[in-house]
C-alpha positions as CSV (number, residue, x, y, z in Angstrom):
1,M,0.0,0.0,0.0
2,E,1.4,3.4,-1.0
3,T,0.7,6.6,0.9
4,L,1.3,10.1,-0.3
5,K,1.5,13.0,2.2
6,L,1.5,16.7,1.6
7,Q,3.0,18.8,4.4
8,D,3.1,22.4,5.5
9,P,6.8,23.0,5.4
10,A,6.6,25.7,8.1
11,K,4.8,23.5,10.6
12,G,5.5,19.9,9.5
13,L,1.8,19.2,9.5
14,D,0.1,16.7,7.1
15,L,-2.5,18.5,5.0
16,Q,-3.5,15.5,2.9
17,T,-3.1,11.8,3.0
18,I,-4.0,9.6,0.0
19,T,-3.9,5.9,0.4
20,N,-3.9,3.8,-2.8
21,G,-6.1,0.8,-2.9
22,H,-8.4,1.9,-0.1
23,A,-10.5,5.1,0.4
24,N,-8.4,6.7,3.1
25,G,-7.7,3.5,4.9
26,V,-11.3,2.3,4.8
27,A,-12.1,-0.8,2.6
28,S,-14.2,0.1,-0.4
29,N,-16.8,-2.6,0.4
30,Q,-17.7,-1.0,3.7
31,T,-21.5,-0.3,3.8
32,K,-23.4,2.5,5.3
33,E,-24.7,0.2,8.0
34,D,-21.2,-0.3,9.3
35,H,-21.1,3.3,10.5
36,K,-17.5,3.9,11.5
37,F,-18.5,7.3,12.9
38,N,-21.6,8.6,14.7
39,P,-24.4,8.4,12.1
40,N,-26.6,11.0,13.8
41,F,-24.0,13.8,14.3
42,T,-24.4,15.6,11.0
43,Q,-28.2,15.7,11.2
44,A,-28.0,17.1,14.7
45,V,-25.8,20.0,13.5
46,I,-28.2,20.7,10.6
47,N,-31.2,20.6,13.0
48,A,-29.5,23.2,15.3
49,T,-30.4,26.0,12.8
50,G,-33.0,28.1,14.4
51,P,-36.3,29.4,12.9
52,G,-35.0,32.9,12.6
53,A,-32.4,32.0,9.9
54,S,-33.1,33.4,6.5
55,P,-34.8,31.2,3.8
56,R,-31.6,31.2,1.8
57,L,-29.5,30.0,4.7
58,K,-32.0,27.3,5.5
59,Q,-31.7,26.2,1.9
60,I,-27.9,26.1,1.6
61,M,-26.5,25.3,5.1
62,P,-27.8,21.7,5.3
63,S,-26.0,21.0,2.0
64,L,-22.8,22.8,3.1
65,I,-22.7,21.0,6.5
66,K,-23.4,17.6,4.9
67,H,-20.7,18.0,2.2
68,M,-18.1,19.3,4.7
69,H,-18.9,16.5,7.2
70,D,-18.8,13.9,4.5
71,F,-15.4,15.2,3.3
72,C,-14.0,14.9,6.8
73,R,-15.3,11.4,7.3
74,E,-14.3,10.1,3.8
75,N,-10.8,11.5,4.2
76,E,-10.5,10.8,7.9
77,I,-9.3,14.3,8.6
78,T,-7.3,14.5,11.8
79,T,-7.3,17.3,14.4
80,E,-3.8,18.2,13.4
81,E,-4.8,18.5,9.8
82,F,-7.9,20.5,10.7
83,F,-6.0,23.1,12.6
84,A,-3.3,23.4,9.9
85,A,-6.1,24.2,7.4
86,V,-7.7,26.7,9.9
87,E,-4.4,28.4,10.3
88,L,-3.9,28.7,6.6
89,V,-7.4,30.4,6.3
90,N,-6.6,32.6,9.3
91,E,-3.4,33.7,7.6
92,A,-5.3,34.8,4.6
93,G,-7.6,36.8,6.8
94,R,-4.8,38.5,8.7
95,M,-3.2,39.6,5.4
96,S,-6.4,40.9,3.8
97,N,-7.2,44.6,3.8
98,E,-8.5,47.3,1.5
99,L,-5.4,46.9,-0.7
100,R,-5.3,43.2,-1.0
101,N,-7.9,40.4,-0.6
102,E,-5.8,37.3,0.2
103,G,-9.0,35.4,1.1
104,A,-10.3,35.9,-2.4
105,L,-6.9,34.8,-3.8
106,F,-7.0,31.7,-1.6
107,F,-10.3,30.5,-3.0
108,D,-9.3,31.7,-6.6
109,I,-6.5,29.1,-6.5
110,L,-9.1,26.4,-5.7
111,G,-11.2,27.5,-8.6
112,I,-14.1,28.4,-6.3
113,E,-14.7,32.0,-7.6
114,S,-14.4,30.9,-11.2
115,L,-17.0,28.2,-10.6
116,V,-19.4,30.5,-8.7
117,D,-18.8,33.1,-11.5
118,E,-19.9,30.5,-14.1
119,I,-23.0,29.6,-12.1
120,T,-24.0,33.2,-11.5
121,F,-23.7,34.3,-15.1
122,K,-24.8,31.1,-16.9
123,L,-27.3,33.2,-19.0
124,A,-24.4,35.0,-20.6
125,T,-22.5,31.9,-21.4
126,D,-25.5,30.1,-22.8
127,A,-26.7,32.8,-25.2
128,K,-25.7,32.7,-28.9
129,D,-23.7,35.9,-29.5
130,G,-24.1,36.3,-25.8
131,A,-23.5,39.0,-23.3
132,T,-19.9,39.7,-22.2
133,A,-18.7,36.7,-20.2
134,S,-17.7,37.3,-16.6
135,A,-14.4,36.5,-14.9
136,V,-13.1,36.6,-11.3
137,L,-12.7,39.9,-9.5
138,G,-9.3,39.0,-8.1
139,P,-7.6,40.3,-4.9
140,F,-6.3,43.7,-6.1
141,W,-9.4,45.7,-7.0
142,R,-9.7,49.0,-5.1
143,K,-12.7,51.1,-4.4
144,H,-12.9,54.7,-5.5
145,A,-10.6,54.6,-8.6
146,P,-10.2,58.1,-10.1
147,E,-13.0,59.3,-12.5
148,R,-11.3,60.1,-15.8
149,K,-12.4,61.8,-18.9
150,M,-13.0,59.7,-22.0
151,G,-9.8,59.3,-24.0
152,E,-7.5,60.0,-21.1
153,T,-4.7,57.7,-20.0
154,I,-4.5,55.6,-16.8
155,V,-0.7,55.3,-17.2
156,F,1.6,57.5,-15.0
157,G,5.3,57.3,-14.3
158,I,5.9,54.6,-16.8
159,D,7.8,55.2,-20.1
160,D,8.8,51.8,-21.3
161,G,5.4,50.0,-21.6
162,D,3.5,49.0,-24.7
163,F,1.0,51.8,-24.7
164,T,-2.5,50.7,-26.0
165,L,-5.5,52.6,-27.2
166,M,-8.4,50.6,-25.9
167,H,-11.9,51.5,-27.2
168,G,-15.3,50.2,-28.2
169,N,-18.9,50.3,-27.2
170,V,-21.1,49.3,-24.3
171,L,-24.2,47.8,-25.8
172,D,-27.5,46.3,-24.8
173,H,-27.1,42.6,-25.3
174,T,-30.6,42.1,-26.7
175,T,-31.2,45.2,-28.8
176,G,-27.7,46.2,-29.7
177,A,-28.5,49.8,-28.6
178,P,-25.7,51.9,-27.0
179,V,-25.9,52.1,-23.2
180,E,-25.6,55.6,-21.8
181,G,-24.2,56.1,-18.3
182,A,-22.3,52.9,-18.2
183,E,-19.2,53.0,-15.9
184,L,-16.1,51.1,-16.8
185,D,-13.8,50.6,-13.8
186,V,-10.5,49.3,-15.2
187,W,-7.2,48.2,-13.6
188,H,-4.1,46.2,-14.5
189,T,-0.5,45.7,-13.5
190,A,2.6,47.6,-14.5
191,P,5.2,45.9,-16.8
192,N,7.0,44.6,-13.7
193,G,3.9,42.5,-12.9
194,L,2.9,44.5,-9.9
195,Y,-0.3,46.4,-9.1
196,E,0.2,49.9,-7.8
197,Q,-0.6,49.0,-4.2
198,Q,2.2,46.4,-4.3
199,D,4.8,48.8,-5.7
200,P,6.0,51.8,-3.7
201,N,7.5,53.3,-6.9
202,Q,4.1,53.7,-8.6
203,P,1.8,56.6,-8.0
204,D,-1.3,55.9,-5.9
205,Y,-4.1,54.5,-8.1
206,N,-1.8,54.2,-11.1
207,L,-3.1,52.1,-13.9
208,R,-6.7,52.5,-12.7
209,G,-9.6,54.6,-13.7
210,R,-13.3,54.9,-14.1
211,F,-14.9,56.1,-17.4
212,T,-18.6,56.8,-18.1
213,T,-20.2,56.5,-21.5
214,G,-22.3,59.2,-23.1
215,K,-25.4,58.7,-25.3
216,D,-23.4,57.0,-28.0
217,G,-22.2,54.2,-25.5
218,K,-18.6,54.7,-26.7
219,Y,-15.6,54.4,-24.5
220,E,-11.9,55.1,-25.1
221,F,-8.8,55.3,-22.9
222,V,-5.0,54.7,-23.0
223,C,-3.6,51.8,-21.0
224,L,-0.7,49.3,-21.4
225,R,-0.6,46.0,-23.1
226,P,-0.7,43.8,-20.0
227,T,2.0,41.4,-18.9
228,S,1.7,37.9,-17.2
229,Y,2.8,37.8,-13.6
230,P,3.0,35.4,-10.7
231,I,0.5,35.3,-7.8
232,P,2.2,36.7,-4.7
233,Q,4.0,34.1,-2.8
234,D,4.1,35.8,0.6
235,G,0.7,34.7,1.9
236,A,-1.7,31.8,2.3
237,G,-2.4,31.6,-1.4
238,G,1.2,31.3,-2.3
239,K,1.8,28.7,0.4
240,L,-1.2,26.7,-0.9
241,L,0.2,26.7,-4.5
242,K,3.5,25.4,-3.2
243,L,1.8,22.6,-1.2
244,L,-0.1,21.6,-4.3
245,D,3.1,21.8,-6.5
246,R,1.4,24.3,-8.9
247,H,2.9,27.2,-10.8
248,P,1.7,30.7,-9.8
249,M,1.4,32.4,-13.2
250,R,-1.5,34.4,-14.4
251,P,-1.8,35.2,-18.1
252,A,-1.7,38.9,-19.2
253,H,-5.1,40.5,-18.6
254,I,-6.9,43.7,-17.9
255,H,-9.7,43.9,-15.3
256,F,-13.1,45.5,-15.7
257,I,-16.2,46.1,-13.7
258,V,-18.9,47.5,-16.0
259,T,-22.1,48.8,-14.4
260,A,-25.1,50.7,-15.8
261,P,-28.5,51.6,-14.4
262,G,-31.0,48.9,-15.2
263,Y,-28.3,46.4,-16.2
264,K,-26.7,43.4,-14.5
265,P,-23.1,44.3,-13.6
266,I,-20.2,42.5,-15.2
267,V,-17.0,41.7,-13.5
268,T,-14.6,40.5,-16.1
269,Q,-11.1,40.4,-17.6
270,V,-9.7,40.4,-21.2
271,F,-6.7,38.3,-22.0
272,D,-3.8,38.8,-24.4
273,R,-3.9,36.0,-27.0
274,R,-0.1,35.8,-27.2
275,D,0.3,34.8,-23.6
276,P,1.6,31.3,-23.0
277,H,-0.4,30.8,-19.8
278,L,-3.9,31.1,-21.4
279,T,-4.4,27.3,-21.0
280,D,-3.0,27.0,-17.4
281,D,-4.1,30.1,-15.6
282,A,-3.4,29.7,-11.9
283,V,-7.0,30.8,-11.0
284,F,-8.8,29.2,-13.9
285,A,-10.4,32.4,-15.1
286,V,-9.8,32.4,-18.9
287,K,-12.8,32.1,-21.3
288,D,-12.5,31.9,-25.0
289,S,-14.7,34.9,-25.6
290,L,-12.4,37.1,-23.4
291,V,-9.2,36.4,-25.4
292,V,-8.3,39.4,-27.5
293,D,-5.8,40.6,-30.0
294,F,-3.6,43.7,-29.5
295,V,-3.1,45.1,-33.0
296,P,-0.1,47.4,-33.9
297,L,-1.2,51.0,-34.3
298,E,0.5,53.5,-36.5
299,G,0.3,57.3,-36.6
300,N,-0.9,57.7,-33.0
301,P,1.6,59.5,-30.7
302,K,-0.1,58.1,-27.6
303,A,-0.1,54.4,-28.3
304,Q,1.7,51.7,-30.3
305,F,-1.2,49.1,-30.0
306,E,-4.9,49.2,-30.4
307,L,-7.6,47.0,-28.8
308,L,-11.2,47.2,-29.9
309,Y,-13.6,45.4,-27.6
310,N,-17.4,45.8,-27.1
311,F,-19.1,45.1,-23.8
312,K,-22.6,43.6,-24.0
313,L,-24.8,44.0,-20.9
314,V,-27.9,42.1,-20.0
315,S,-30.7,44.2,-18.6
316,Y,-32.6,43.1,-15.5
317,E,-35.8,43.1,-17.5
318,G,-34.2,41.2,-20.3
319,S,-33.0,38.5,-18.0
320,K,-36.5,38.1,-16.5
321,R,-38.1,37.8,-19.9
322,N,-35.7,34.9,-20.7
323,G,-36.9,33.1,-17.6
324,V,-33.7,33.7,-15.6
325,E,-33.7,35.8,-12.5
326,A,-31.2,38.7,-12.5
327,A,-27.9,38.0,-10.9
328,T,-27.6,38.7,-7.3
329,A,-27.4,42.4,-7.0
330,T,-25.1,42.3,-4.0
331,S,-22.7,45.2,-4.5
332,I,-19.0,44.9,-4.7
333,A,-17.7,46.0,-1.3
334,G,-20.8,48.2,-0.9
335,D,-20.3,50.0,-4.2
336,S,-22.0,49.9,-7.7
337,A,-24.7,47.5,-8.8
338,P,-28.3,48.6,-8.3
């Protein structure tokens, strides 16, 4: 029998044990009637939920508790392993602040946000010539990015980047009509692979901006052609990647949050087609419809590349007409989204 153990190198604690030939040391022919562990415990925990819990919690918590308890039983999680995992999550919490969401990064690495993103915006992915697909928010979004005038740059203090004129339209997915008053919140890294809050040499809110469309629904701004970069290795997310023997690289991308009155918000990214990590993104966020081409641009003193991209929004009314309830309108950190 062969056993594989993954350990936290800092604490020497086993985080996973896989035993070949048996399911975690339990013979595969063991029946439910054999009950190695208390068969009534999980239901007792589920039954402890009180009448004042919200309908949604009453719906999802029994499933969550059951899946988590089953996981622990099936894998025979030990107390030592449990507290090693708790400490990893606690470490993510201690590092998280308004500049960096290490907790989000931790779950991004496990593919959780990408999965939830797919579930939440299934209407967009199902539609022929669909609405703009969504992608993960990531850990480095910041509230209150500067409002900038259409056509302005978001690049400051950088001279050696591939300057790009990005432009296009924000459109109603159903009618194709331009969307007035749509706000595009955009951010990306510098050529060194760092977001401005990671880099003391960049100005505050560098490579960030918010642009609002007029009646024609058009947008335009100057940014940089993005670069691939590694997920930070100094926190719980980086430690988890090392434990799983996975690379930390994210393909080159630009982040967006697009909101407009009466429309479902879109949190998304666009990815550079030339990037070698499109097929193995460390957080599983790449979708084919979000892969774009940066085209050489001549005769423009502000930019050497051009990127044309249209955002297509789904209205709340349109989503209801299609028999799908609007996406949860929970705002991002208390901002945007009706």
